C-alpha positions as CSV (number, residue, x, y, z in Angstrom):
1,I,18.4,-148.7,-224.0
2,T,16.3,-151.8,-223.3
3,Y,13.1,-152.9,-225.0
4,V,10.7,-155.4,-223.6
5,V,7.5,-156.6,-225.3
6,D,5.2,-159.7,-225.4
7,A,6.4,-161.0,-222.1
8,I,4.5,-162.8,-219.3
9,F,5.4,-162.0,-215.6
10,S,6.9,-165.4,-214.7
11,K,9.8,-166.0,-212.4
12,E,12.0,-166.9,-215.3
13,N,11.1,-163.8,-217.3
14,I,11.4,-161.5,-214.3
15,E,15.0,-162.6,-213.8
16,K,15.8,-162.3,-217.5
17,I,14.2,-158.9,-217.9
18,I,15.9,-157.5,-214.7
19,S,19.2,-158.8,-215.9
20,L,18.8,-157.4,-219.4
21,A,17.6,-154.0,-218.2
22,E,19.9,-153.5,-215.2
23,G,21.1,-149.9,-214.9
24,A,19.7,-149.0,-218.4
25,D,19.2,-145.3,-219.2
26,I,15.8,-146.1,-220.6
27,L,13.5,-149.1,-220.5
28,Y,10.8,-149.2,-223.2
29,C,8.4,-151.7,-221.7
30,E,5.0,-153.0,-222.7
31,A,2.2,-152.2,-220.3
32,T,-0.7,-153.8,-222.1
33,F,-3.2,-154.1,-219.2
34,L,-4.1,-152.6,-215.9
35,E,-3.4,-154.6,-212.8
36,E,-7.2,-155.1,-212.4
37,D,-7.0,-157.1,-215.6
38,I,-4.1,-159.3,-214.5
39,E,-5.8,-162.6,-215.5
40,R,-6.3,-161.3,-219.0
41,A,-2.7,-160.3,-219.1
42,K,-1.6,-163.8,-218.1
43,E,-3.9,-165.4,-220.7
44,R,-2.5,-163.1,-223.4
45,Y,1.2,-163.3,-222.3
46,H,1.5,-159.6,-221.6
47,L,2.5,-157.4,-218.7
48,T,0.4,-155.1,-216.6
49,A,1.4,-151.5,-216.1
50,R,2.2,-152.2,-212.4
51,Q,4.4,-155.1,-213.5
52,A,6.3,-152.9,-215.9
53,G,6.9,-150.4,-213.1
54,E,8.1,-153.1,-210.8
55,L,10.5,-154.5,-213.4
56,A,11.9,-151.1,-214.1
57,R,12.4,-150.3,-210.4
58,R,14.0,-153.6,-209.6
59,A,16.4,-153.2,-212.6
60,G,17.4,-149.8,-211.4
61,V,16.7,-148.1,-214.8
62,K,16.8,-144.3,-215.0
63,R,13.7,-143.8,-217.0
64,L,10.6,-146.0,-217.9
65,E,8.6,-145.5,-221.1
66,I,5.6,-147.7,-221.4
67,F,3.7,-148.6,-224.6
68,H,1.7,-151.4,-226.4
69,F,-1.6,-150.7,-224.6
70,S,-4.7,-152.8,-225.1
71,P,-7.4,-151.0,-227.2
72,R,-9.7,-151.4,-224.3
73,Y,-7.9,-148.5,-222.6
74,K,-8.4,-146.1,-225.5
75,Y,-8.6,-142.6,-224.0
76,M,-7.6,-144.0,-220.6
77,E,-3.8,-144.1,-221.1
78,G,-3.3,-141.9,-218.1
79,R,-4.4,-144.8,-215.8
80,L,-1.7,-147.0,-217.3
81,Y,0.9,-144.3,-216.9
82,K,-0.1,-143.7,-213.3
83,E,-0.1,-147.3,-212.4
84,A,3.3,-147.9,-213.9
85,M,4.9,-144.8,-212.5
86,D,3.5,-145.3,-209.0
87,E,5.2,-148.7,-208.9
88,F,8.4,-147.5,-210.5
89,N,8.8,-144.6,-208.0
90,K,8.2,-146.7,-204.9
91,S,11.2,-146.6,-202.5
């Protein structure tokens, strides 16, 4: 089990997160913002849902669970899940 929260999508963090999560059964990863709000994610040192999906895919985890959503997406959590899972399930 791997847990990632409050991380910016930087080259250094990408490498660390992938190394930490490599082959994990479950990755619990923040997905605070949608990709359309990537600039806000950078400013706030958080990941987008798409970035969470990419990290999970590249680390080869078996299952991705996202959490830590911005309140701006209240009642829109489905969009965050879709964005993350679409990226995670890419071949």
